[in-house]
N, C-alpha and C positions, 0 to 999 in steps of 0.2 A: 469486787463481786465475789461472794462466798461460793465455793464449789458445791457446798451442801444445799445452797438455795436454788441451784439449777435443776430443772426438771429434765433429768437425763433421758427418760422415756420419750418425752416430746422432742428432745434434741435428736435422738436416734431415729424417730419417725421422719423428721425433717431431712436428716442426712440421707435416709434411704430413698425418699422421694427425689431429692436433688441428684443423687448418683444415678438413679434409673432414668430420670429426665435427661440429664446431661449425656449419659451414655447413648440414649436413643438419638439425640441431636448430633453428637459427634460421629457416631458410626454411619448414620445416613448421609451426613455432610461429606464424609470421606468417600463413601460409596459413589457420591456424585462426581468425584474425581476419578475413582477407580474404574468405574464402568466404561466411560468414554475412552480412558487410557487403554483399556484392554481391547475395546472395539477398534481403536486406531493402531493396534499392534505395538503398543509401548510395553516395555518390561516394567512391571511393578515389583520392586524388591521387598518393600515392607508395607504392612497395613496394621497400624497400631491405634488402639483406644488408650488414651493418656500417653504422656511422654515417658521415655525410658532411658534417661542418661545412666550409664554405668551398668545397669542390670534391668531385667524385666521380671515382672511377677509371674508371667506365663508366656510361652512362645511355642510356635509349631511351624515347621517348614512344610509347605505344601506346593509342590511344583517350584516355580521360580520365586514365589512370594513367601516371606516370613510373616505370619500372623501373630500378634502378641498383645499383651496387656501391660502397660507401663504403670509406674507407681506415683507419678505426679499428675493429679486430676485437673489439669489446666487445658485439656484439649485432646487432640489426636493428630495423626498424620498418615499419609501414604507417601512412600519414597519411590518416585518414578525415575528410572534410569535416565541420566543425561539432563537432569533438571536441578537448578540451584534452589534448594528449599531449606527447611529448618535444620536438616542434618548437616548442612555446610560441607557436604562431601565433595571436595574439589578434585579428587584423584581422577575420576572419570573424565573430567573436562580437559585434562592434560593429554588425553589420548584422542585419536581420530574418532569422529562421530560415527556411531553404528546405526544401522537401519531401525533397530528396535528402541532407540533412544528418543526421548522427548524433543531434544534439540534438532533432530533430523526431520521432524514432522512439519508439514505446511503450517503456516501461521494460523489459518482458520481452525485447524484441528487442535492446535495448542490452546487457542482461545476457548474452544468448547470445553476442553479438559479443565482449564483454569476456573471457568465460571460454573462448572457442573455442580459444585458443592452449594453455591448460593442458590442456584435454580432448584435444587432438591429441598433446601430449607424453606424456600417460598412455597413450593408445592406442598410440603409437609404441613406448614402452617395453615394453608387453605383447607387441606383435608381434615386437619384436627378441628378447625372451627366449624366446618360442615358437620362433622361427626358430633360435636358437642351440641350444636343446634338441633340436630335430628334426634339425639338420644335424650337430652335433658330439656330442650326447648329454651326459652328465654324467661327467666324469673326476674321480676322487678318489684320494688316497693314503691308504689305510686305516692307522690308527694301528698296528694289529697287524702291518703289514708293515715297521715300523721295527726290523729285527732288530739293528741296531747302536746303537739308542737315538738320542739327540739330542745335538747340540753346543750348549752354553749360553754366552751372552755374560755380561758383567759384571753387567748388570741382573738377568738370570735367576739368576745365582749369589747375588746379594744377597738373594734371597728364599728361598734354600735349595735350588735346583735344582743338579744336578751333571751333568757330561758322562757320557753313557751311560744317563741316566734315560729313561724313556718316559712321557710325560704321557698318561694314558688317560681322565681324567674332570675335569669342572669342577662343583664343588658337588654331587657324587654322580651327575651325569648323564654317561653314557658318551660319549666323543668318537668319532665314526665317521670323520670326514675331517680329517686332520692340517692341511690347508690353511686350515681355519677356526679353528684353535686361538687364535691371537693376537687376532683380531678378536672372537671370542667372549669371551675373557678381559676385554677392555675393555668391550664393549657389554653383557655380562651382569654386569659388575662382580663378577668372581669373588672369592669369599671363601676357598675352599680348592681345591687341585688334588690329584687322585688320581694318584699316580706309582708306576710299577713300578721298583724299584731292587734290583739283585742278586736278582731273582726274587721279591721281596716287595713287596706294595702298602703304601703309606704316604700320609699326608696332608701337604701343604705349605700353610701358612697364607699367604695373600696380604695384605700390608699395605694399608691404606686409600689411601696415597699412590701405590700402584703404577700405577694407570691414568694419572695425570698424568705420572709419570716415563716411562712407556712411550711416550706420545704425544709428549712433549718430546724424548726421546732417540732413539727408534727409528722412529717413523712406521710401526708395524706391520710391521717386517721385521727379521729377524735375532735376535730374542729367543732362540728355539730353532730350530735347523734340523736336518734329518736328517744323521746321520753316515753316510758311505759310503766305500768304498775308492777309490783313485785308479786308474782303469782307462782306458787310452788308447783313444779312439774314433777319432780321425783326427789327422793331422799337417798343420799349416798350412804355407803357403809361406814364412813368416817364421822357421820353426824353423832353428836353426843347430846341427847335430850334427857334432862334430869327431872322434868316435871311436865306432864301432858304429852302431846304428840303432834308432829307435823303431818299434814295430809295433803295429798295432791289436790290442787284447786284452792288452797288457802291463799288469801290475799293479805300480805303483811302491810300494817299501817303505822307501827311505832316500835321503837326499841328503847327499853328502860324509860318509857314515858315520853321519849322524843319522837314527835310525829313526822311522818314523811309520806309522800304520795307516789314517788317514782324511784326506779331502781338506782339511779345515780345518787340520790339523796340517801337512800338506804346504805349504799356502798360506802359513802363518806362517813356516816355515823358508825358503821360496823368497824371501820379501821381504827376508831378510837377505843375500841374495847377488845383489842387483841389479847388472847390468852385469858379471857374472863367469861364468867357466867352472865348472861343477859336475859331479860324478860322480853319476849316477842309478843306483840299484840297483833291479832289478825282477825279478819272477817271470814267466817266459815258459814256459808249460807246466809241466814238472817241473824246469826249469833256473833258476838265478839268474844274471842278466846285468847287467853294468855298461856304461853309456853315458855319454860325455862330451858335455855340451850347454851352450849359452850361455843364461844368464838375462839378457834384454835390459834396457835402461834403463827399461822400463815394468813390470819384474818378471814378464815372461812368457817361457816356454820355447818357445811356439809350437805346442803341441799342444792338442787339445780332449779333455777328460775325458768319459767316458760319464756321461750324466745320471743323477742319483740316482733320478729317476722310472722310468728303465729298469732300474736295478740293483735297486731295492726292489720295483717293480711296482705300477702303478696299476690301478684298476678302472674301466672305462668302461661305463656303462649306456646303451644305445641305446633310443630311443623312436620310436613312429610319430607321424605328424602329430597325430592325435587325442589321443594320450597326452601330447603336448607342450603342448597348450592349457592344461590346468589347472596344469601345472608353470610355464608362463610367467606366469600370473596370480599364482601363489605367489611366484615370484622377484621380481616387481614389488612385491608387498606387503612382502616381507622387506627389499628394498632401501630402501623408504620408511621402514619401521620402524627400520632401523639408522640411517638418516640423522637421523630425528627424535630417536632416543636420543642420538646424538652432539651434536645441538643442545642437548638438555636438560643433558647433562654440561657443556657450556660455560657455560650460564646458572647451573648449580648450583655452579660452581667446581671440579668434579672434573677438568676439563681446561682448560688455559690457552687462551684465545681466540687469543693470539699464536702458539701452536704448531699450531693447527688451521686457521686462516684462510689462504687463499692466493688469488692472482690467476690470470690466464690462464697465467702461468709455471708455477705449481704444477700446474694442470690439464694443461697440455701435457706436463709431465714424468712424468705417470702413464702415458703411452703408452710402449710398449717401443721400444728402439732399432733393432729390425728389424720389418719389416711383418708383422703377425700379425692376420689377419682375425678370428679368434675373439676375441682380446683387444680388437681395435678395436670390434667390435660389442657386446661385453660392457660396455666403458666407455661407449660411446654410449648404451646402454640405461640404465645407471646415471645418466649425466648428464641424460638426458631426464626421468627421474622427479625428479631433484634440481631441474632447471629448472622443472618443473611446481609443485613444492612452494614454491620461492622466489617464483614469480610469483603464487601464490595468497595469499601473506601480505597481510594488510590494511594495506599501506603505500601511501600516495599515490604515484603514479608507477608503481606496479606494477598488474598486472591485478586483483589482489585488492583493492587500494584502490578502484579504479573500481567493482568489483563490490559492495563494501561500501556505497558511497554510493548505488548503484542499488537495492540491497535496502532500504536505509533509505527511499528514495523510495517503493518499492512498499508498504512496511509503513505508513508515515505519511501517504502521499499528498502529501508536501511535497518538492519537488525542490531540492537544494542550489543556491545561486546561482552564477552564472558566476564572480564574483569569488572566492568561497570556493573553488571548484574550481581556479581559477588559482593561488591562494596555496598550496593543499594540494599541487597538482602540483609547484610550485616547491620547497616544503619537502621533499617526497619525493625529488625529484631531487638536492637538496643532500645529503640523508642518504645516498642511494645512491652519489653521486660521492665523498663522504668515505670511505665504507666501501671502495669500489674503490681509492681512493688509498692507504688504510691497508693493504689486502691487498697491493697492488703494492709498497709500501714494505717490507713484511715479506719479500716474496720477494727483493727486491734486497739486503736486509740478510743473508738466508740465503746468497745467492750470494757476498757479500763476506767472510763469516766464514771 
């Protein structure tokens, strides 16, 4: 990949959104540990956003706690006295337990401290989804509005779909929102699709290997997309028009005499004329007009087409604050359910782990190249519930691992030894670091391909 071909402004915007989102999640998660620790009179020695081996970008001592900013953006931590954590500070454990130390507190208090971060992430996700619903409502593209049908890629064609089809159901259940089609096909493991073709409904059988192929090749985008005409919305400053003019509302129908009806056909033809002058034919009112324009070296003419959401028409349902509350809870549960289903598909072999795992690079790339607050908060809510689920897993070094040992102590009355906890923490950290390294390696491999 050429560095010159990268849109660095877009990369910068994505990075900015990722850092802000990640910082909010990490700081609030750690506050979930910090606040109960302070309430139960534990000494909190450090509170850090990001990790800080060897040095910190910023730090300040306030009372007994050092607050700081690390330089490795993989998380954050609070260091609670008398607790075996990421710092692996064992010196304290060689001394007699002190009243302000974590290990001196009753098991129920230690359990609350350990699960505090997860609880905060769940609450945060619910609050975010309630806020999104209240502020922006729910926007959907009804399947019935796809009057031109869909454009299908090679994977969709391989299972029997055709350009112009309209997918209206999955396994007999009617699809209301087109935007959920692909994810529902994967997460619900579709067996049959109900399709309208030439005015007649028919069934398309979905092969068993489809889910794995979709995740491998498409990452939930582009399997089927709405077809729509090419209507000029605005003309950018980079447009080079040598004869005639483009106007808002023009409908393009041909390029160099090659006719097309829909944007996808126009885009395919345009790519064959990179760095060339072309003749565009368009409908303007009742007239047919020709315009000469340059297709630049990036395959762009320099105008912006009217969004298919505007052409086809979306439906936005608005809610009051009180109405948004149950919807926020529902969205939180649905997000968790989809994530757990995805994990199950990895473990059952229906999806390749190498196609689904990703590091901070993959996560950052999910943010749009332009600043979009609705999309930002939606992703932050999703990542918050994912972070809660991942941290509650019963793996040493994660909150769930510490909670499991504490519950064991509460049930049996026997507290695991410090040496056991030390080795368990070390084993968990090695496992997590290996997984992070593997995910990071996968992302670099995808960038180089």
